[in-house]
C-alpha positions in Angstrom: -3.1 6.6 -24.6 0.2 5.0 -24.3 1.0 3.6 -20.9 -0.8 2.1 -17.9 0.3 2.1 -14.3 -1.0 -0.5 -11.9 0.0 -2.8 -9.1 1.4 -6.2 -9.7 -1.3 -8.3 -11.2 -2.6 -11.3 -9.3 -1.6 -14.7 -10.6 1.3 -13.4 -12.6 2.9 -16.0 -14.8 -0.1 -18.3 -14.9 -1.0 -17.1 -18.4 0.8 -15.3 -21.2 -1.7 -12.6 -22.1 -1.1 -11.7 -25.7 -3.2 -13.3 -28.5 -6.9 -12.7 -28.2 -9.0 -10.3 -26.2 -12.6 -11.0 -25.6 -15.3 -9.1 -27.4 -17.9 -7.0 -25.6 -20.0 -10.1 -25.3 -17.5 -11.6 -23.0 -16.6 -14.6 -25.2 -13.3 -15.4 -26.7 -13.2 -17.1 -30.1 -10.3 -18.7 -31.9 -10.7 -18.5 -35.7 -10.9 -21.8 -37.5 -13.0 -24.0 -39.9 -16.1 -25.9 -38.9 -15.4 -29.3 -37.6 -17.7 -32.2 -36.4 -18.8 -32.0 -32.8 -18.1 -34.7 -30.3 -19.0 -34.8 -26.6 -16.5 -35.9 -24.0 -18.4 -39.2 -23.7 -18.5 -40.0 -27.5 -16.4 -42.7 -29.1 -14.2 -39.9 -30.5 -13.4 -38.9 -26.9 -10.0 -40.5 -27.0 -9.0 -38.0 -29.7 -10.8 -35.1 -28.2 -9.4 -32.3 -26.0 -10.0 -32.5 -22.3 -11.3 -29.2 -20.8 -11.0 -28.2 -17.2 -12.7 -25.2 -15.6 -12.0 -23.4 -12.3 -14.1 -22.7 -10.2 -15.5 -26.2 -10.2 -19.0 -26.9 -11.5 -21.7 -25.9 -9.0 -19.2 -24.1 -6.8 -20.9 -21.7 -4.3 -19.7 -18.6 -2.4 -16.9 -17.9 -4.9 -15.1 -14.5 -4.1 -15.9 -11.9 -6.8 -12.2 -11.4 -7.6 -11.5 -15.1 -8.2 -10.3 -15.5 -11.8 -12.1 -18.0 -14.0 -9.5 -20.2 -15.6 -10.2 -22.6 -18.5 -7.6 -25.0 -19.9 -7.6 -27.5 -22.7 -5.3 -30.6 -22.6 -4.7 -32.3 -26.0 -6.2 -29.4 -28.0 -6.9 -25.7 -28.1 -9.8 -23.5 -27.0 -12.1 -22.2 -29.7 -14.6 -20.2 -27.6 -15.0 -19.4 -23.9 -18.1 -17.5 -22.6 -18.7 -16.6 -18.9 -22.2 -15.2 -18.8 -24.3 -14.0 -15.8 -27.6 -15.9 -15.7 -29.0 -14.6 -12.3 -28.4 -11.6 -10.1 -26.4 -9.6 -12.7 -26.2 -8.8 -16.4 -23.5 -9.2 -19.0 -20.4 -11.4 -19.4 -16.9 -11.5 -18.1 -14.2 -10.7 -20.7 -11.0 -12.7 -20.8 -7.7 -13.3 -22.5 -6.2 -16.3 -24.2 -2.7 -17.6 -23.9 -0.5 -17.5 -27.0 -0.7 -21.3 -27.6 -4.5 -21.2 -27.2 -4.6 -23.7 -24.4 -5.6 -21.5 -21.5 -8.1 -18.7 -20.9 -8.3 -16.4 -17.9 -11.1 -13.9 -17.0 -10.4 -10.2 -16.5 -12.1 -8.0 -14.0 -14.5 -9.0 -11.2 -17.7 -10.9 -11.1 -20.8 -9.4 -9.4 -21.6 -10.4 -5.8 -24.8 -12.5 -5.3 -24.8 -13.7 -8.9 -24.8 -16.9 -10.8 -22.6 -17.5 -13.9 -22.5 -20.1 -16.7 -19.3 -21.1 -18.3 -19.5 -22.4 -21.9 -16.4 -23.8 -23.6 -15.6 -25.2 -27.0 -12.3 -26.8 -27.7 -10.8 -28.6 -30.7 -8.2 -31.3 -30.9 -5.4 -31.5 -33.6 -7.5 -34.3 -35.2 -10.5 -31.9 -35.5 -12.7 -33.4 -32.7 -14.7 -30.7 -31.0 -15.3 -30.8 -27.2 -18.1 -28.7 -25.7 -18.8 -28.3 -22.0 -20.7 -26.1 -19.6 -20.4 -25.5 -15.9 -21.8 -22.9 -13.4 -20.9 -21.2 -10.2 -22.3 -18.6 -7.9 -20.5 -15.8 -6.1 -20.6 -14.7 -2.4 -23.8 -12.9 -1.3 -23.9 -9.1 -1.5 -24.6 -7.5 1.8 -23.5 -3.9 1.4 -21.9 -1.7 -1.3 -19.5 1.2 -1.4 -19.1 3.9 -4.0 -16.8 6.8 -4.9 -18.2 9.9 -3.2 -15.7 12.4 -4.6 -13.1 12.3 -7.3 -10.5 14.9 -8.2 -9.5 16.2 -10.7 -13.0 17.0 -11.9 -14.7 19.3 -14.4 -16.4 21.4 -11.7 -13.8 21.3 -8.9 -10.5 21.7 -10.8 -11.2 21.8 -14.5 -9.9 19.0 -16.7 -6.5 20.6 -17.5 -4.4 20.7 -14.3 -0.9 21.5 -13.1 2.0 19.2 -13.0 1.7 18.6 -9.3 -1.9 17.6 -9.3 -2.7 14.4 -7.4 -5.6 12.0 -8.1 -7.8 12.0 -5.1 -10.6 9.5 -4.4 -12.9 9.5 -1.5 -15.3 6.6 -0.8 -18.7 7.0 0.8 -17.9 4.6 3.6 -14.9 2.9 5.2 -13.2 0.2 3.2 -10.7 -2.3 4.7 -9.6 -4.5 1.7 -7.1 -1.9 0.4 -5.2 -4.5 -1.7 -8.3 -5.6 -3.6 -9.3 -2.0 -4.3 -5.8 -0.8 -5.2 -5.5 -3.6 -7.7 -8.5 -2.3 -9.6 -7.4 1.4 -9.8 -5.7 1.8 -13.1 -3.9 5.0 -14.3 -3.3 5.2 -18.0 -1.0 7.8 -19.4 0.1 9.0 -22.9 3.8 8.9 -21.8 5.7 6.8 -19.2 5.0 7.9 -15.6 6.0 6.0 -12.4 3.5 6.6 -9.6 1.7 5.0 -6.6 -1.5 5.1 -4.6 -1.3 6.3 -1.0 -3.9 5.6 1.7 -4.6 8.5 4.1 -7.3 6.6 5.9 -10.0 4.0 5.1 -11.9 6.4 2.9 -9.2 8.4 1.1 -6.7 7.0 -1.4 -4.6 9.4 -3.5 -2.2 8.9 -6.4 0.9 10.9 -7.3 3.8 10.3 -9.6 7.3 9.9 -8.2 8.2 13.2 -9.8 5.9 16.0 -11.2 3.8 14.9 -14.2 5.4 15.5 -17.6 3.8 18.5 -19.2 1.0 17.9 -21.6 0.4 14.3 -20.5 -3.1 12.8 -21.1 -4.3 10.8 -18.2 -7.2 8.3 -17.8 -8.1 6.9 -14.4 -10.2 3.7 -14.5 -11.7 2.7 -11.1 -12.9 -0.8 -11.9 -14.7 -1.2 -8.6 -18.0 -2.9 -9.6 -18.0 -6.1 -7.6 -14.6 -5.5 -6.0 -14.4 -6.5 -2.3 -14.0 -3.5 0.0 -14.3 -5.5 3.2 -16.4 -8.3 4.8 -19.7 -8.4 2.9 -18.8 -5.0 1.2 -18.5 -4.7 -2.6 -18.1 -1.9 -5.1 -21.3 -0.6 -6.6 -20.0 0.8 -9.9 -17.0 1.6 -12.2 -15.9 5.1 -12.9 -13.6 6.5 -15.6 -12.2 10.1 -15.6 -10.0 11.6 -18.3 -8.0 14.8 -17.7 -4.9 16.5 -19.1 -1.7 17.9 -17.5 -1.1 21.4 -18.8 2.2 23.2 -19.4 4.7 23.0 -16.6 4.5 26.1 -14.4 6.4 26.1 -11.2 6.6 29.1 -8.8 9.4 29.5 -6.3 9.6 32.1 -3.6 11.7 32.8 -0.5 10.5 34.5 2.6 14.1 35.8 3.0 14.6 37.3 -0.5 10.9 38.4 -0.6 10.5 37.5 -4.3 8.5 35.0 -6.3 9.8 33.6 -9.6 7.4 31.9 -12.0 8.9 29.5 -14.6 6.8 28.1 -17.4 8.4 25.1 -19.2 11.7 26.1 -17.7 11.7 29.8 -18.7 11.1 32.7 -16.3 7.8 34.4 -17.3 7.2 36.6 -14.2 9.1 38.1 -11.2 7.0 39.3 -8.4 8.0 41.1 -5.2 6.2 39.6 -2.2 5.7 40.0 1.5 5.3 36.8 3.6 4.2 36.0 7.2 5.6 38.4 9.8 6.2 35.5 12.3 6.5 36.2 16.0 3.5 33.8 16.5 3.9 30.4 14.9 0.6 30.7 13.0 1.9 34.0 11.4 4.8 32.2 9.6 4.2 31.3 6.0 4.8 27.6 5.7 7.9 26.3 3.8 7.5 23.5 1.3 5.9 22.3 -1.9 2.4 23.8 -2.0 -0.1 23.3 -4.8 -2.7 25.7 -6.1 -5.9 24.5 -4.6 -8.4 27.1 -5.7 -8.7 30.3 -7.7 -11.0 32.9 -6.2 -11.9 36.4 -7.3 -13.0 37.5 -3.9 -12.1 35.9 -0.5 -13.2 37.0 3.0 -10.4 36.3 5.4 -10.8 36.2 9.2 -8.2 35.7 12.0 -7.8 32.0 12.8 -8.9 31.1 16.4 -9.8 34.7 17.3 -13.4 36.0 17.5 -14.8 39.5 17.1 -13.9 41.8 20.0 -10.7 39.9 20.8 -7.2 41.3 20.5 -5.8 40.6 17.1 -9.1 39.9 15.4 -9.5 40.9 11.8 -11.8 40.4 8.9 -10.6 41.4 5.4 -12.0 41.2 1.9 -9.2 40.4 -0.5 -9.2 40.0 -4.2 -7.5 37.7 -6.8 -6.5 34.9 -4.5 -4.9 31.5 -5.1 -5.2 29.1 -2.1 -2.1 27.1 -1.3 -3.0 25.3 2.0 -5.8 24.5 4.4 -4.4 26.7 7.1 -5.6 29.8 5.4 -2.6 30.6 3.2 -3.1 32.4 -0.1 -1.2 34.3 -2.7 -3.3 37.4 -3.0 -3.6 41.1 -3.9 -2.5 43.3 -1.0 -2.4 47.0 -2.0 -1.8 48.0 1.6 1.6 46.2 1.7 3.1 47.1 -1.6 5.7 49.2 0.1 6.9 46.2 2.1 6.8 43.8 -0.9 10.3 42.9 -1.9 11.9 44.0 1.3 10.1 42.8 4.5 7.5 40.3 5.8 4.3 41.9 7.3 1.4 39.5 6.6 -0.4 37.1 8.9 0.9 34.2 6.9 -0.3 34.8 3.4 1.9 35.8 0.5 1.1 39.4 -0.4 1.7 40.7 -4.0 0.6 43.8 -5.8 -2.9 44.0 -7.4 -1.5 43.7 -10.9 0.7 40.7 -10.0 -2.1 39.0 -8.2 -4.4 39.4 -11.2 -1.8 38.0 -13.5 -1.1 35.1 -11.2 -4.8 34.2 -10.8 -5.3 34.3 -14.6 -2.2 32.2 -15.3 -2.5 29.5 -12.6 -3.9 26.0 -13.0 -5.2 24.0 -10.1 -2.3 21.7 -9.2 0.5 24.1 -10.1 3.4 23.8 -7.6 4.2 26.8 -5.5 7.5 26.2 -3.6 8.2 28.4 -0.6 11.5 28.3 1.3 13.2 30.1 4.2 10.5 29.8 6.8 11.0 27.9 10.1 7.5 26.5 9.8 7.2 23.5 7.4 4.1 22.7 5.4 2.5 19.6 6.9 1.8 16.7 4.4 -1.9 16.9 5.5 -2.2 20.6 5.3 -4.1 20.9 2.1 -2.5 19.1 -0.7 1.0 18.7 0.8 1.5 15.4 -1.0 5.0 16.4 -2.3 6.2 17.0 1.3 6.7 13.3 1.6 9.7 11.6 0.0 9.0 8.8 -2.4 9.9 6.3 0.2 7.5 7.8 2.7 4.8 7.9 0.1 5.2 4.2 -0.7 4.9 3.3 3.0 1.1 3.9 2.8 0.7 2.1 -0.5 -0.7 -1.4 -0.4 1.0 -2.5 -3.6 4.6 -1.4 -3.4 5.8 -2.4 -6.8 4.4 -0.4 -9.7 5.4 -0.7 -13.3 4.6 1.1 -16.5 3.5 -0.8 -19.6 2.3 0.0 -23.1 -1.4 -0.3 -23.6 
């Protein structure tokens, strides 16, 4: 993996994070020879390093996202360990400044837990200082978790189209959006600028500023264990998902020219006559805008929206080789009954009709998340109609991001 996208990190500038990363045990060790030990109260104290730790010793009710910061004055840090001793397991990793004088934890502590901080520092004269302190975090009252995550192996497959958003749904309302967004990390194999976007208190989605570069590998790390989601509400667990962006396939169609053109990696691979919505009634217009392929179905039973059996205009059709492009019932699908109109007129109830052979080819050659861009209709695709994420400009997308400034960095 080559790059990570995240919001601006808290406490930026406090430490230069470069030299040493903690091991899995959560301790950070600076290599050096063995030297005699001296406590801060020994006669050698005048030559020993002075260690300070935040939070202060015996601190209570510490927020889980508070960084543990250790500093050595008059020396350098040799080892720092922050270990859970009650209410949780494991240790907090951290990073050391280039000059070895400061250490800062990474990640979040567990709620309702007690931690012990053990520090060893050494002075230029070789005097060793050891100190320990402890603190406990805020009580845990309730937890939240990820209820649904897309892309996924079962829902979309792990190779998706260049328009595919990352979509996270939580199992309960969360209100501390900044805390959560800080801990949602998107890593990519090539530089990508993107941002998270909150639709409500349960749904946060990520999309790049432009379509994903083809063949990009993506890893999403939701580091939510212990992260504050609201008053007394904390994340239950972390989650990591890896997926890949496939070839770039973008389909463009016009309800006025009655044709679809499929381009793969910039080259035309298929031209298809089509018939779009007949109009007359608003719901019978095919929507204009940037749609995404949402599902691929061999058989779909379609019924008239808002009209029951026995009413004028009611229909129920079984159609084959369908690709869904919105939540308002729009598909690109096989329509042998309208082949004579495809390429010259619009006769559907809002779907995009193509021939059986073209529908089968499109089904077989479409990835979930492939963009399908339709133009020429008076009815626009609404941003919340299916995956209409690309209907919003980048400025509009950022309006619902809690962290406005995103950057890409090598990892």
